[in-house]
C-alpha positions as CSV (number, residue, x, y, z in Angstrom):
1,M,182.9,122.3,142.9
2,N,180.1,124.8,142.2
3,F,181.9,127.3,140.1
4,S,185.1,127.6,138.0
5,L,187.6,130.2,136.9
6,R,185.9,130.2,133.5
7,S,183.1,132.1,135.2
8,M,185.4,134.0,137.6
9,K,187.6,135.7,135.0
10,G,184.9,138.3,134.1
11,W,184.7,139.7,137.6
12,L,188.3,139.6,138.8
13,M,188.9,143.2,137.6
14,V,185.7,144.4,139.2
15,I,187.1,143.2,142.6
16,L,190.4,145.0,142.0
17,I,189.0,148.3,140.8
18,G,187.5,148.8,144.2
19,F,184.4,148.4,146.1
20,F,181.6,149.5,143.8
21,P,178.4,151.3,144.9
22,L,175.5,149.5,146.5
23,T,173.2,150.6,143.7
24,I,174.5,147.9,141.5
25,F,171.9,145.6,143.0
26,A,168.2,146.0,143.8
27,Q,167.6,145.0,147.4
28,G,165.2,142.3,148.6
29,T,164.8,138.6,148.4
30,S,164.4,136.9,145.1
31,A,160.8,135.9,144.5
32,K,162.0,132.8,142.7
33,K,161.3,129.5,144.4
34,D,164.3,127.4,145.4
35,L,164.8,123.7,145.0
36,P,163.8,121.5,148.0
37,K,166.4,119.5,149.7
38,G,166.5,116.0,148.1
39,W,164.8,117.2,144.9
40,H,166.7,114.5,143.0
41,L,164.6,111.8,144.6
42,L,161.2,113.3,143.7
43,D,158.7,112.6,140.9
44,K,157.9,115.0,138.1
45,D,154.2,114.3,138.0
46,Q,153.6,114.0,141.8
47,D,156.1,116.6,143.0
48,G,156.9,118.9,140.1
49,Y,160.6,118.1,140.0
50,F,162.4,115.9,137.5
51,G,163.9,113.5,140.0
52,I,164.2,109.7,139.9
53,S,160.7,108.9,141.3
54,L,162.2,106.9,144.2
55,N,159.1,106.7,146.4
56,K,157.2,105.2,143.5
57,A,160.0,102.6,143.1
58,Y,159.7,101.5,146.7
59,E,155.9,101.4,146.5
60,F,156.3,99.2,143.4
61,A,158.6,96.9,145.3
62,K,156.2,96.7,148.2
63,Q,153.2,95.9,145.9
64,K,155.2,93.2,144.3
65,K,156.3,91.9,147.7
66,L,159.9,91.9,146.5
67,K,162.5,90.6,149.0
68,S,165.5,92.8,149.8
69,K,169.0,91.5,149.6
70,T,172.1,93.5,150.8
71,V,174.2,94.9,148.0
72,I,177.8,95.9,148.4
73,V,178.7,99.1,146.5
74,A,182.3,100.2,146.2
75,V,183.0,104.0,146.0
76,I,186.4,104.8,144.6
77,D,187.0,108.3,145.8
78,S,188.8,110.7,148.2
79,G,187.7,108.9,151.4
80,I,184.6,108.9,153.7
81,D,183.8,110.2,157.2
82,T,183.4,106.8,159.0
83,L,181.9,108.6,162.0
84,H,179.1,110.5,160.3
85,E,175.7,109.9,161.9
86,D,174.1,109.0,158.5
87,L,176.9,106.8,157.2
88,K,178.6,104.8,160.0
89,G,175.7,102.3,160.0
90,I,175.9,101.5,156.3
91,L,179.7,100.9,156.0
92,W,180.8,97.6,154.5
93,T,182.6,95.5,157.1
94,N,185.1,92.9,156.0
95,P,183.8,89.7,157.7
96,K,187.1,88.0,157.5
97,E,189.2,90.8,159.1
98,I,189.7,91.3,162.8
99,P,189.8,95.1,163.4
100,G,193.0,96.6,164.8
101,N,195.1,93.5,165.3
102,G,197.7,94.4,162.7
103,I,197.3,91.1,161.0
104,D,196.2,90.3,157.5
105,D,193.5,87.9,158.7
106,D,191.9,87.2,155.3
107,G,195.3,86.9,153.5
108,N,194.4,89.3,150.8
109,G,197.6,91.4,151.2
110,Y,195.9,94.3,152.9
111,V,196.2,94.5,156.7
112,D,193.1,95.5,158.7
113,D,191.1,96.4,155.7
114,V,187.9,96.5,157.8
115,H,185.8,99.0,155.7
116,G,187.9,99.3,152.6
117,W,191.4,100.3,151.6
118,N,193.5,103.4,150.9
119,F,195.8,103.0,147.9
120,I,197.2,106.5,148.3
121,G,198.5,106.1,151.9
122,G,201.8,104.9,153.4
123,K,202.5,102.1,155.7
124,D,203.6,104.7,158.3
125,G,200.1,106.1,158.3
126,K,200.8,109.2,156.2
127,N,198.4,110.0,153.3
128,V,198.5,111.7,150.0
129,K,196.4,114.8,149.9
130,D,197.7,116.7,146.9
131,D,198.9,115.5,143.5
132,A,199.8,117.0,140.2
133,S,197.7,116.8,137.0
134,E,198.4,113.9,134.7
135,E,199.4,116.3,132.0
136,A,202.2,117.7,134.2
137,R,203.4,114.2,135.1
138,V,203.4,113.0,131.5
139,Y,205.0,116.2,130.1
140,Y,208.0,115.9,132.4
141,A,208.2,112.1,132.2
142,F,208.9,112.3,128.5
143,K,210.4,115.8,128.1
144,A,214.0,114.6,127.9
145,Q,213.1,112.0,125.3
146,F,210.9,114.1,123.0
147,D,211.7,117.8,123.6
148,V,214.7,117.7,121.2
149,Q,215.4,119.4,117.9
150,N,214.9,117.5,114.7
151,L,213.2,114.6,116.4
152,D,212.7,111.8,113.9
153,T,209.2,110.7,114.8
154,A,209.0,108.3,111.9
155,S,211.8,106.1,113.4
156,L,210.1,105.8,116.8
157,S,208.8,102.4,117.9
158,P,205.0,102.0,118.1
159,T,205.1,102.4,121.9
160,D,207.3,105.5,121.6
161,K,205.0,107.0,118.9
162,E,202.0,106.5,121.2
163,N,203.9,108.1,124.1
164,F,205.0,111.0,121.8
165,H,201.4,111.8,120.8
166,M,200.4,111.7,124.5
167,W,203.3,114.0,125.4
168,V,202.3,116.5,122.7
169,K,198.8,116.7,124.2
170,A,200.3,117.2,127.6
171,R,202.7,119.9,126.3
172,K,199.8,121.8,124.8
173,T,198.0,121.8,128.2
174,I,201.1,122.7,130.2
175,M,202.8,125.2,128.0
176,G,199.7,126.5,126.2
177,D,199.0,126.9,122.5
178,G,200.3,130.4,122.0
179,S,196.9,132.1,122.6
180,D,196.6,134.6,125.4
181,N,193.9,132.9,127.4
182,G,195.6,132.4,130.8
183,V,194.8,133.8,134.2
184,D,196.7,136.7,135.7
185,L,198.0,135.1,138.9
186,V,198.8,138.4,140.6
187,M,195.3,139.6,139.9
188,L,193.8,136.3,141.0
189,H,195.7,136.4,144.4
190,R,194.6,140.0,144.9
191,A,191.0,139.0,144.2
192,L,191.2,136.3,146.8
193,E,192.7,138.6,149.4
194,A,189.9,141.2,148.7
195,S,187.3,138.5,149.1
196,V,188.8,137.3,152.4
197,K,188.9,140.9,153.7
198,S,185.2,141.5,152.7
199,D,184.2,138.2,154.3
200,S,185.8,139.2,157.6
201,I,183.9,142.5,157.6
202,L,180.7,140.8,156.8
203,Q,181.1,138.2,159.5
204,Q,181.5,140.9,162.1
205,A,178.6,143.0,160.8
206,I,176.2,140.1,160.5
207,G,177.2,138.6,163.8
208,R,177.9,135.1,162.7
209,A,180.7,133.2,160.9
210,E,178.7,131.6,158.2
211,Y,176.1,133.0,155.8
212,T,174.7,132.4,152.4
213,G,174.2,134.7,149.4
214,N,170.5,134.6,150.2
215,D,171.2,135.8,153.8
216,L,173.4,138.5,152.4
217,D,170.7,139.7,150.0
218,T,168.4,140.6,152.8
219,F,171.0,142.0,155.2
220,Q,170.8,145.7,155.7
221,T,173.6,148.0,156.9
222,K,174.4,151.8,157.1
223,S,178.1,151.3,157.3
224,T,179.9,152.3,154.0
225,E,182.6,149.8,154.6
226,T,180.1,147.0,155.2
227,R,177.9,148.0,152.3
228,N,181.0,147.9,150.0
229,A,181.9,144.5,151.3
230,K,178.3,143.3,150.8
231,S,178.3,144.6,147.2
232,L,181.4,142.7,146.4
233,F,180.4,139.4,147.9
234,L,176.8,139.6,146.6
235,Y,178.2,140.2,143.1
236,L,180.3,137.1,143.4
237,F,177.4,135.0,144.6
238,K,175.0,136.3,141.9
239,A,177.6,136.2,139.0
240,N,178.3,132.6,139.8
241,K,174.7,131.7,140.5
242,I,175.5,130.3,144.0
243,M,173.1,132.2,146.2
244,D,172.5,129.2,148.5
245,M,176.2,128.6,148.9
246,T,177.9,129.6,152.2
247,N,180.7,132.1,152.4
248,K,183.0,129.4,153.8
249,A,182.3,127.0,151.0
250,F,182.8,129.8,148.4
251,L,186.1,130.8,149.8
252,S,187.2,127.2,150.1
253,D,186.4,126.6,146.4
254,F,188.0,130.0,145.4
255,N,191.2,129.1,147.3
256,E,191.2,125.7,145.7
257,E,190.9,127.3,142.2
258,V,193.8,129.7,143.1
259,E,196.0,126.8,144.2
260,S,195.1,124.9,141.0
261,E,196.2,127.9,138.9
262,D,199.4,128.2,141.0
263,K,200.2,124.6,140.2
264,K,199.6,125.1,136.5
265,Q,201.9,128.1,136.4
266,A,204.6,126.2,138.4
267,S,204.3,123.2,136.1
268,K,205.5,125.4,133.2
269,E,208.8,125.9,134.9
270,N,209.5,122.8,137.0
271,A,208.5,119.1,137.2
272,P,205.8,118.5,139.7
273,E,206.8,117.0,143.1
274,D,206.3,113.3,143.2
275,Y,203.9,113.5,146.1
276,R,202.6,110.0,145.8
277,H,206.0,108.2,145.7
278,E,207.3,109.9,148.8
279,I,204.4,108.6,150.9
280,V,203.2,105.4,149.2
281,A,206.8,104.2,148.3
282,D,205.7,101.5,145.8
283,N,207.2,100.9,142.4
284,E,204.6,102.6,140.3
285,K,206.0,101.1,137.1
286,D,205.4,97.6,138.4
287,F,201.8,96.5,138.5
288,N,202.7,93.4,140.4
289,D,203.9,95.6,143.3
290,R,200.3,96.0,144.5
291,Y,200.3,95.5,148.3
292,Y,200.8,99.0,149.4
293,G,198.7,101.7,151.1
294,N,197.0,101.7,154.5
295,N,193.5,101.2,156.0
296,D,192.8,104.9,156.7
297,I,189.8,105.6,154.4
298,M,188.9,108.8,156.2
299,A,192.3,110.4,155.6
300,G,191.7,114.0,156.8
301,E,189.6,115.7,154.1
302,P,187.0,113.2,152.7
303,L,184.4,115.7,151.6
304,H,183.9,114.4,148.1
305,G,183.7,110.7,149.0
306,T,181.4,111.5,151.9
307,H,179.0,113.4,149.8
308,V,179.0,110.8,147.1
309,S,178.4,107.9,149.6
310,G,175.5,109.8,151.2
311,I,173.7,110.1,147.9
312,I,173.8,106.4,147.4
313,A,173.1,105.1,150.9
314,A,172.8,107.6,153.8
315,E,170.5,105.8,156.3
316,R,166.9,106.1,155.3
317,N,164.0,107.0,157.6
318,N,166.2,107.6,160.6
319,G,165.1,111.2,161.1
320,K,168.6,112.5,160.5
321,G,169.9,114.7,157.7
322,I,168.9,113.0,154.4
323,D,167.7,109.8,153.0
324,G,170.0,108.0,150.6
325,I,168.6,106.1,147.6
326,D,169.2,102.6,148.9
327,D,167.9,101.1,152.1
328,N,170.0,97.9,152.0
329,V,173.4,98.8,150.8
330,R,176.9,98.6,152.4
331,I,179.5,101.2,151.2
332,M,183.0,99.9,150.6
333,M,185.3,103.0,150.5
334,I,188.4,102.7,148.4
335,R,190.5,105.8,148.6
336,A,192.4,106.4,145.3
337,V,191.6,109.9,144.3
338,P,193.8,112.8,145.6
339,N,193.4,116.5,145.2
340,G,194.7,116.3,141.7
341,D,194.7,113.6,139.1
342,E,194.5,110.0,140.2
343,H,197.1,107.4,139.0
344,D,196.1,104.6,136.7
345,K,197.7,101.9,138.8
346,D,195.7,102.9,141.9
347,I,192.4,102.9,140.0
348,A,193.1,99.6,138.4
349,L,193.9,98.0,141.8
350,A,191.0,99.7,143.4
351,I,188.6,98.1,140.9
352,R,190.2,94.7,141.4
353,Y,190.0,95.1,145.2
354,A,186.3,96.0,144.9
355,V,185.6,93.0,142.8
356,D,187.5,90.6,145.0
357,N,185.7,91.7,148.1
358,G,182.1,91.3,146.8
359,A,181.1,94.7,145.3
360,R,178.3,94.4,142.7
361,V,178.5,98.1,141.7
362,I,181.5,100.5,141.6
363,N,181.0,104.2,141.6
364,M,183.8,106.3,139.9
365,S,183.2,110.0,140.3
366,F,186.6,111.1,138.9
367,G,188.3,111.5,135.5
368,K,191.2,113.0,133.6
369,N,192.3,113.8,130.0
370,L,195.3,111.4,129.7
371,S,195.8,107.7,130.8
372,P,199.4,106.6,130.4
373,Q,198.8,103.2,131.9
374,K,195.4,102.5,130.3
375,P,196.0,98.8,129.7
376,W,196.2,98.2,133.5
377,V,192.8,99.9,133.8
378,D,191.4,98.1,130.8
379,S,192.5,94.8,132.4
380,A,190.7,95.6,135.6
381,V,187.6,96.6,133.8
382,M,187.6,93.3,132.0
383,Y,188.1,91.5,135.3
384,A,185.1,93.3,136.7
385,E,183.1,92.4,133.6
386,S,184.0,88.7,134.0
387,K,182.8,88.7,137.6
388,G,179.5,90.5,136.9
389,V,180.4,93.9,138.4
390,L,178.9,97.1,137.1
391,L,181.0,100.3,136.7
392,V,179.4,103.7,136.8
393,H,181.4,106.7,135.8
394,A,180.9,110.5,135.9
395,A,181.1,112.1,132.4
396,G,183.0,115.2,133.6
397,N,182.3,118.9,134.2
398,D,183.9,120.7,131.3
399,N,180.8,120.9,129.0
400,Y,182.8,118.9,126.4
401,D,181.4,116.5,123.8
402,V,183.1,113.3,125.0
403,D,182.3,111.6,121.7
404,T,185.3,113.5,120.5
405,A,187.2,114.8,123.6
406,D,189.4,112.5,125.6
407,N,187.8,111.3,128.9
408,F,189.5,108.7,131.1
409,P,188.8,106.1,132.3
410,N,186.4,104.8,129.6
411,P,185.1,101.5,128.5
412,H,187.0,101.4,125.2
413,F,190.0,99.1,125.3
414,L,193.3,100.4,123.9
415,H,194.4,98.9,120.6
416,S,191.1,97.1,120.4
417,T,187.6,97.5,119.0
418,Y,186.1,96.0,122.2
419,T,183.9,98.1,124.5
420,A,183.2,96.8,128.0
421,S,179.5,95.9,128.5
422,N,179.5,96.6,132.3
423,W,180.0,100.4,132.0
424,I,177.6,103.3,132.4
425,T,178.7,106.9,131.7
426,V,176.5,109.6,133.4
427,G,175.9,113.2,132.5
428,A,174.3,115.8,134.9
429,S,170.7,116.9,134.6
430,S,169.3,119.8,136.4
431,D,166.1,121.8,137.1
432,P,165.3,125.2,135.6
433,L,165.4,126.6,139.2
434,A,168.8,125.2,140.0
435,E,170.9,127.5,137.8
436,P,169.4,131.0,137.3
437,G,170.5,132.3,134.0
438,F,170.9,128.9,132.4
439,E,167.5,127.4,133.4
440,S,167.5,124.0,131.7
441,Y,167.1,120.4,132.5
442,T,170.7,120.0,131.6
443,A,173.5,121.2,133.9
444,S,175.5,124.0,132.4
445,F,178.8,122.3,133.2
446,S,178.1,118.7,132.2
447,N,180.0,116.8,129.6
448,Y,177.8,115.1,127.0
449,G,177.9,112.7,124.1
450,K,175.3,111.1,121.9
451,A,177.3,107.9,121.7
452,E,179.4,108.0,124.9
453,V,177.1,109.3,127.7
454,D,174.5,106.7,128.4
455,V,172.1,108.7,130.6
456,F,171.6,111.9,132.5
457,A,170.9,112.1,136.2
458,P,170.3,114.9,138.7
459,G,173.7,116.6,139.5
460,V,173.0,120.2,140.5
461,K,172.4,121.3,144.1
462,I,172.3,117.7,145.4
463,Y,171.9,117.7,149.2
464,S,173.9,115.0,150.9
465,T,176.3,114.2,153.8
466,L,179.4,116.3,154.5
467,P,182.2,115.4,157.0
468,G,181.7,116.1,160.7
469,A,178.8,116.0,163.1
470,G,175.5,117.9,163.4
471,E,173.1,119.6,161.1
472,K,175.8,121.7,159.4
473,N,177.4,118.6,158.0
474,Y,175.0,118.3,155.2
475,G,175.0,120.4,152.1
476,N,174.6,120.9,148.4
477,E,177.3,120.0,145.9
478,S,177.0,120.0,142.1
479,G,178.8,118.0,139.4
480,T,178.6,114.8,137.4
481,S,180.3,113.5,140.5
482,M,176.9,113.8,142.1
483,A,175.0,112.4,139.1
484,S,177.1,109.3,138.9
485,P,176.1,108.1,142.5
486,V,172.5,108.7,141.7
487,V,172.8,106.1,138.9
488,T,174.9,103.9,141.1
489,G,172.1,104.1,143.7
490,V,169.5,103.1,141.2
491,A,171.6,100.2,139.9
492,A,172.1,99.0,143.5
493,L,168.3,99.3,144.1
494,L,167.7,97.0,141.1
495,L,170.2,94.4,142.4
496,E,168.7,94.7,145.9
497,F,165.4,93.3,144.6
498,Y,166.7,91.3,141.6
499,P,170.1,90.1,142.7
500,N,170.6,87.8,139.7
501,L,170.6,90.7,137.2
502,T,173.7,90.9,135.1
503,P,175.5,94.2,134.6
504,L,174.2,94.3,131.0
505,Q,170.6,93.8,132.3
506,V,171.0,96.5,134.9
507,K,172.4,98.9,132.3
508,Y,169.5,98.0,129.9
509,C,166.9,98.8,132.6
510,I,168.6,102.1,133.5
511,V,169.0,103.3,129.9
512,K,165.7,102.0,128.6
513,G,163.9,103.2,131.7
514,A,165.2,106.7,131.5
515,V,162.3,109.2,131.1
516,P,162.7,111.1,127.8
517,L,162.2,114.9,127.8
518,T,159.5,116.4,125.6
519,V,161.1,119.8,125.7
520,K,164.4,121.0,124.3
521,V,167.3,121.6,126.6
522,K,170.3,123.9,126.5
523,K,173.5,122.4,125.2
524,P,176.0,122.6,128.1
525,G,178.5,125.4,127.5
526,T,176.1,127.5,125.5
527,Q,173.6,130.2,126.5
528,D,170.9,129.7,123.9
529,E,171.6,126.6,121.8
530,L,168.6,124.3,122.2
531,V,168.8,120.6,121.4
532,S,167.1,117.4,122.3
533,L,168.5,115.4,125.2
534,S,168.8,112.5,122.6
535,D,171.5,114.6,120.9
536,L,173.5,114.6,124.1
537,S,173.1,111.0,125.3
538,V,172.3,107.5,124.3
539,S,169.0,107.3,126.3
540,G,167.8,110.8,125.6
541,G,166.3,110.7,129.1
542,I,166.8,111.2,132.8
543,V,167.3,108.1,135.0
544,N,164.2,106.9,136.8
545,A,164.2,104.4,139.6
546,Y,160.6,103.4,139.2
547,E,160.7,102.8,135.4
548,A,164.0,100.9,135.8
549,L,162.6,98.7,138.5
550,K,159.5,98.0,136.4
551,L,161.7,96.9,133.5
552,A,163.8,94.7,135.8
553,S,160.6,92.9,136.8
554,T,160.1,91.8,133.2
555,L,163.5,90.2,132.7
556,N,164.5,86.6,133.2
557,T,166.6,86.8,136.3
558,K,166.9,83.2,137.3
559,K,170.3,82.4,138.8
560,G,172.8,81.0,136.3
561,E,170.8,81.9,133.2
562,R,172.6,84.2,130.7
563,S,171.0,87.4,129.5
564,T,169.9,87.5,125.9
565,L,170.7,91.2,125.8
566,T,173.5,92.3,123.5
567,N,176.1,94.9,124.2
568,K,174.6,97.6,122.0
569,K,173.7,101.2,122.6
570,D,170.3,100.9,121.1
């Protein structure tokens, strides 16, 4: 998502006061240069953009005459458009499964899992689209037990104490902390209605159904009604710094935000619907009940997973749309992330499925603030570690310091001092052109952490695949959800040419090969606090495919030999 209600609150009243005069804006196109499509792949010295120097990496591989080996990358996400022109040729295909025969040919418990598996689907073909927040699920799961007068917390068992503290966190999120910082839902709905009305007027006046903020900026009209609609919409585009976003994408995101706020309000009064159980029908409390779901990895609205997958591996050099990072990757889609918070059981089983079916890297562009079944996820992470599979996780988009703020999943095992060695956490870097008003090499929204975020990678205005057919089914998205697959792509590139690298060696190359910044950056969530990138991450740099590949060439990668690297963030 490209904006949030944190930035929207300031202009809600403006919408409702009425359509303001056109003189609020100077007319004309901004003289500022925009980012090129695919800027995240470029080289700072050669191209002027702080991308990952991908062409230099491929040139290095060619000079070294490195042989390419196919790498399977699992993407745990919302689904993928299996028919997309830039993706259908790079899908992983289960070699032991006969498509469409209704038989579990490979005996793994998942029938017709040809290109992956959907852990949030039902055997009848239905699929989970929406789900509640984890806070809402936790709050109501333990409300009867803990929301009582004179609760003797000292007498609680260790497990109940843990659940109680988790419930208190959930209660604060659901019920608030007493401060008046919520959103007026009536105002919010009226704002959405006004935006939809203005958009309808503009579509008719401009003569087409889709337009960007930049298009609107140059559009001229003499109609008072149309000028007022233009003023409103242009204000929204400029206030949120999304001038290259389309009206359709904006209204879709706005509507999603309104729905999210509706859910939050509803969760104060009633327990959330158990969307997942009604469709999936497993015993969510029993981890051994694991053979559920269906093989529909497209599942209706796979925008997020389609965009993520394209960043990693959209077909290169085919003259269509975009080039992904990797030229020899197969994407295994594992659908486990709904519109809402994912469930720990689904994530744990998704990781295990990926490992068992040959994935070398797993991309995880999702996250939440609570993890009630973290031991299941920890066990899956340990399983992946034992099998030599790397996990790459998005740091999150709340401009939080995740050294102190909860962020799940994470590599730290519950009730243990152990930290998994096969884990990379990724923050979002940017370009000063990407976010007018913020103008930094850090993304304004990115989470960060000097100890917890390993590396930053491009995550603003990343151009990639979108569901559907034709030229319009490519577009920009922003988030650490986009930064994570950039790092996943680099990791897969290293394994393509050096297949015997261990996860720890791949991580070493990525972290040590990150290009440090010589300039200060803005601390996400602030307007003018300048810090070093080393204050926000372990590496203090931005991921670079060329530098990482050069480092990989210096490591001992003979098959069967153990790395001498240690699991340290040094």
